C-alpha positions in Angstrom: 4.9 -4.5 10.1 4.1 -8.0 11.1 1.1 -8.2 13.5 -0.4 -11.3 15.2 -4.0 -11.9 14.0 -5.4 -11.3 17.5 -3.5 -8.0 17.8 -4.8 -6.5 14.6 -6.7 -3.2 14.9 -9.2 -4.7 12.5 -10.1 -7.5 14.8 -10.5 -5.1 17.7 -12.6 -2.6 15.7 -14.8 -5.3 14.3 -15.7 -6.5 17.8 -16.3 -2.9 19.0 -18.6 -2.1 16.0 -20.5 -5.4 16.3 -21.0 -4.9 20.0 -22.3 -1.4 19.5 -24.6 -2.3 16.6 -26.0 -5.6 17.9 -24.3 -7.6 15.2 -23.2 -11.2 15.9 -19.5 -11.9 15.3 -17.8 -15.3 15.2 -14.0 -15.8 14.9 -12.3 -18.6 13.0 -8.7 -19.4 12.1 -7.2 -17.4 15.0 -9.0 -14.2 14.2 -8.1 -14.3 10.5 -11.7 -15.1 9.4 -14.9 -13.5 10.9 -18.5 -14.2 10.2 -20.8 -11.2 10.8 -24.5 -11.8 11.1 -27.6 -9.6 11.5 -31.0 -11.3 11.4 -30.9 -13.7 8.4 -28.0 -11.9 6.7 -24.4 -13.1 7.2 -21.1 -12.0 5.6 -17.5 -13.1 6.0 -14.3 -11.1 6.5 -11.2 -13.0 5.3 -7.9 -11.3 6.4 -8.6 -7.7 5.3 -11.0 -8.6 2.5 -14.8 -8.0 2.9 -17.4 -9.8 0.7 -18.4 -6.6 -1.1 -16.5 -6.8 -4.4 -17.4 -9.2 -7.2 -14.9 -12.1 -7.2 -13.4 -11.1 -10.6 -13.1 -7.4 -9.6 -11.3 -8.5 -6.4 -8.8 -10.6 -8.3 -8.1 -7.7 -10.8 -7.6 -5.2 -8.0 -5.2 -7.5 -6.2 -3.1 -8.1 -9.3 -0.9 -5.0 -9.8 0.0 -5.8 -13.4 -3.6 -6.5 -14.5 -5.0 -3.4 -12.8 -2.3 -1.2 -14.3 -3.0 -2.6 -17.8 -6.7 -2.3 -17.6 -6.5 1.3 -16.2 -4.2 2.3 -19.0 -6.7 0.7 -21.5 -9.4 2.9 -20.0 -7.4 6.0 -20.4 -6.7 6.5 -16.7 -3.2 7.6 -15.8 -1.5 4.8 -13.9 2.1 3.7 -13.2 3.1 0.8 -15.5 3.7 -2.6 -13.9 5.3 -5.2 -16.3 4.5 -8.7 -15.2 7.0 -11.6 -15.1 6.2 -15.1 -13.8 8.6 -17.3 -11.9 10.1 -20.4 -13.4 7.7 -22.5 -11.3 4.9 -21.1 -13.6 6.7 -22.6 -16.6 3.5 -22.8 -18.7 3.2 -19.0 -18.5 6.8 -18.1 -19.1 8.0 -17.4 -22.7 10.2 -20.1 -24.2 13.1 -17.6 -24.3 12.7 -17.1 -20.5 12.4 -14.0 -18.5 16.0 -12.6 -18.1 16.5 -11.1 -21.5 13.1 -9.3 -21.4 13.8 -8.1 -17.8 17.2 -6.7 -18.9 15.6 -5.0 -21.9 13.0 -3.4 -19.8 15.6 -2.3 -17.2 17.7 -0.6 -20.0 14.6 0.9 -21.6 14.0 2.8 -18.4 17.5 4.1 -17.9 18.7 1.4 -15.6 16.5 2.5 -12.7 13.4 0.4 -12.0 11.3 -0.8 -9.0 11.0 -4.5 -8.5 8.1 -5.8 -6.4 5.8 -8.9 -5.9 2.8 -8.7 -8.2 0.4 -9.3 -5.2 2.4 -7.9 -2.3 1.4 -5.2 0.2 3.0 -2.8 2.7 6.2 -2.3 0.7 7.5 -5.7 1.6 10.2 -7.0 -0.9 10.0 -3.8 -2.9 13.4 -2.7 -4.2 14.7 0.1 -6.3 17.5 -1.4 -8.5 20.1 0.4 -10.6 22.5 -2.2 -11.8 21.9 -5.6 -13.5 23.3 -7.6 -10.5 20.9 -5.7 -8.2 18.1 -6.6 -10.5 19.1 -10.2 -10.5 19.3 -10.3 -6.7 15.9 -8.7 -6.3 14.3 -11.1 -8.8 15.8 -14.2 -7.0 14.6 -12.8 -3.6 11.0 -12.3 -4.8 10.8 -15.5 -6.8 11.9 -17.5 -3.7 8.5 -16.6 -2.1 6.2 -15.4 -4.9 4.9 -16.8 -8.2 5.2 -13.5 -10.1 6.7 -10.0 -9.9 6.4 -6.6 -11.5 8.9 -4.2 -12.9 8.0 -0.5 -13.0 10.0 2.6 -14.1 11.4 4.4 -11.1 9.3 7.5 -10.6 10.5 10.5 -8.6 7.5 10.8 -6.4 6.8 14.3 -4.9 3.9 13.0 -2.8 2.0 9.7 -2.4 -1.6 9.5 -1.2 -4.0 6.8 -0.2 -7.7 7.2 -1.0 -10.2 4.8 0.7 -13.3 4.5 -1.5 -16.6 2.7 -1.1 -19.7 2.8 -3.3 -18.9 5.9 -5.2 -17.5 8.0 -2.5 -14.0 8.9 -1.1 -14.2 8.3 2.7 -10.6 9.0 3.9 -7.7 10.6 2.0 -4.3 10.9 3.5 -0.7 11.7 2.3 2.0 9.2 3.2 4.9 11.4 4.5 8.3 9.7 4.5 10.4 9.7 7.7 13.1 12.3 7.7 15.8 13.6 10.0 16.6 17.4 10.2 20.2 18.3 10.6 21.5 20.5 13.4 25.0 21.0 12.0 26.6 19.0 14.9 25.1 15.5 15.1 25.7 12.6 12.7 22.7 11.2 10.9 22.9 8.2 13.2 22.8 10.4 16.3 19.8 12.3 14.9 18.0 9.1 14.2 18.7 7.4 17.5 17.4 10.5 19.4 13.9 10.0 17.9 12.3 6.6 18.5 10.0 7.0 15.5 13.0 7.6 13.2 14.9 4.8 14.7 12.0 2.5 14.0 11.8 3.8 10.4 15.5 3.1 9.9 15.1 -0.4 11.3 12.2 -1.1 8.9 14.3 0.2 6.0 17.3 -2.0 6.8 15.3 -5.2 7.5 12.8 -4.9 4.7 14.0 -5.3 1.2 17.7 -5.7 0.6 18.4 -2.2 -0.6 21.4 -1.7 -2.9 24.7 -0.3 -1.8 23.9 2.8 -3.9 20.8 3.4 -1.8 22.5 3.0 1.6 22.5 6.0 3.9 25.8 7.5 5.2 24.9 7.4 8.9 28.3 8.9 9.8 27.6 12.1 7.8 26.8 15.3 9.7 23.8 17.0 7.9 23.9 20.8 7.8 21.7 22.7 10.1 18.1 22.6 8.7 19.0 20.0 6.1 16.3 17.3 5.6 17.5 13.8 5.1 14.9 11.3 4.0 15.3 7.9 5.6 13.4 5.9 3.0 12.4 6.3 -0.7 9.3 4.3 0.0 6.2 6.0 1.4 4.5 3.0 3.1 3.3 3.5 6.6 4.6 0.1 7.5 8.1 1.3 6.4 8.1 4.3 8.8 5.9 6.8 6.9 3.4 8.9 8.7 -0.1 9.7 7.5 -1.3 13.3 7.1 -5.1 13.5 6.5 -6.0 15.6 3.5 -9.1 17.8 4.2 -11.8 18.2 1.6 -10.9 21.9 1.4 -7.4 21.0 0.3 -7.0 21.9 -3.5 -5.6 18.4 -4.2 -8.5 16.6 -2.6 -11.0 16.7 -5.5 -8.4 15.7 -7.9 -7.4 12.7 -5.8 -11.0 11.6 -5.2 -11.9 11.9 -8.8 -8.9 9.8 -10.0 -9.5 7.1 -7.4 -13.2 6.9 -8.2 -12.5 6.8 -11.9 -10.1 3.9 -11.3 -12.5 1.7 -9.3 -15.3 2.4 -11.7 -13.1 1.3 -14.6 -12.2 -1.9 -12.7 -15.7 -2.7 -11.5 -14.7 -2.4 -7.8 -16.9 -1.3 -5.0 -14.4 -1.1 -2.1 -10.7 -0.4 -2.3 -7.8 1.6 -1.1 -6.3 3.4 -4.1 -2.7 4.6 -3.9 -1.9 7.7 -6.0 1.5 9.1 -6.9 2.1 12.8 -7.6 5.1 13.5 -9.8 5.9 16.8 -11.5 2.3 18.0 -10.7 0.7 15.0 -12.4 -1.3 12.3 -10.5 -1.2 8.6 -11.4 -2.7 5.6 -9.9 0.1 3.6 -8.3 -1.9 0.6 -7.0 -5.4 -0.5 -6.2 -5.8 -2.6 -3.0 -9.0 -4.4 -2.3 -7.9 -5.5 1.1 -8.7 -2.7 3.6 -5.7 -2.7 5.8 -5.6 0.3 8.2 -3.3 -1.0 10.9 -0.6 1.7 10.8 -3.1 4.5 10.0 -5.3 3.6 13.0 -2.3 3.3 15.3 -1.0 6.7 14.4 -3.4 8.6 16.8 -6.8 8.5 18.4 -8.4 10.7 15.7 -7.2 8.4 12.9 -8.3 5.3 14.9 -11.8 6.9 15.0 -11.7 7.6 11.3 -10.8 4.0 10.6 -13.6 2.8 12.9 -16.2 4.9 11.1 -15.0 3.6 7.7 -15.1 0.0 8.9 -18.5 0.7 10.4 -19.8 1.7 7.0 -18.4 -1.5 5.4 -19.7 -3.8 8.1 -23.2 -2.2 8.0 -23.3 -2.7 4.2 -22.1 -6.3 4.5 -25.0 -7.3 6.8 -27.6 -5.0 5.2 -27.9 -2.4 7.9 -27.8 1.5 7.6 -24.3 2.9 7.8 -23.1 5.9 9.9 -25.3 8.9 9.1 -27.9 6.9 7.1 -31.5 6.7 7.9 
């Protein structure tokens, strides 16, 4: 979901929080950079990044391959991300080139892998590939706009979660529920989708987002059986049509999610992050660690979630300028 800087929920919430707390806020670069000031303390927000992580930790968290390798080295279950640099990074590409190693990795994992930019967000340019030509097309598409990419084994994910963590505590946990149509035994899949604006938007996001393979295309003319659930996207990203379901602290999976996310950021030396966790066959693994705190889709999903996002941003802003956060003395 592409959003103009001035229309970002973050920009709106920062101004609300600063007005309520007496914090000075100045905008630069069309609302992409903010300077927050309280007394003699100032701090910057750049995009979705707050100045609360050490620079090295920030770079590690934003590098999918580096984070996955370091987490594995620390004994924390994480989804593998194999790094490949584009030809423009010739000094870092093996003399034999990338293609033979990419094909070898592809075949090692049963000819079913996920290809994504190494530093991307929101599910953009993420493809599941199941043939060598699909892999080649995905690689060319990513290298046209990015300096590096990752390959990961395709994982049949039963549930995907996001855990927002800050200074040793999980603040918000939610499941990313994929958009799905439920058959009535009479309507085609296309008719079911067009009857629901949210599903229509999810299908549009899927079709415009990442060049899915023919094997992954939906048969929109098919009539699903009554009660049959048809998932519209294999990706869980909210920006690709997914919906958030907040996980309560009383939910049995909550402590497992919080513990894994906190272990991950401790291992990487990170203070503030959104940790994506995948559940497959009952096991939890870290999928990605995002240091940029983007909550656009989450905050837009309803007034309660907007308020949750605002409270979390309030805690971050307060820490950035040296003031007590919500509930602190």
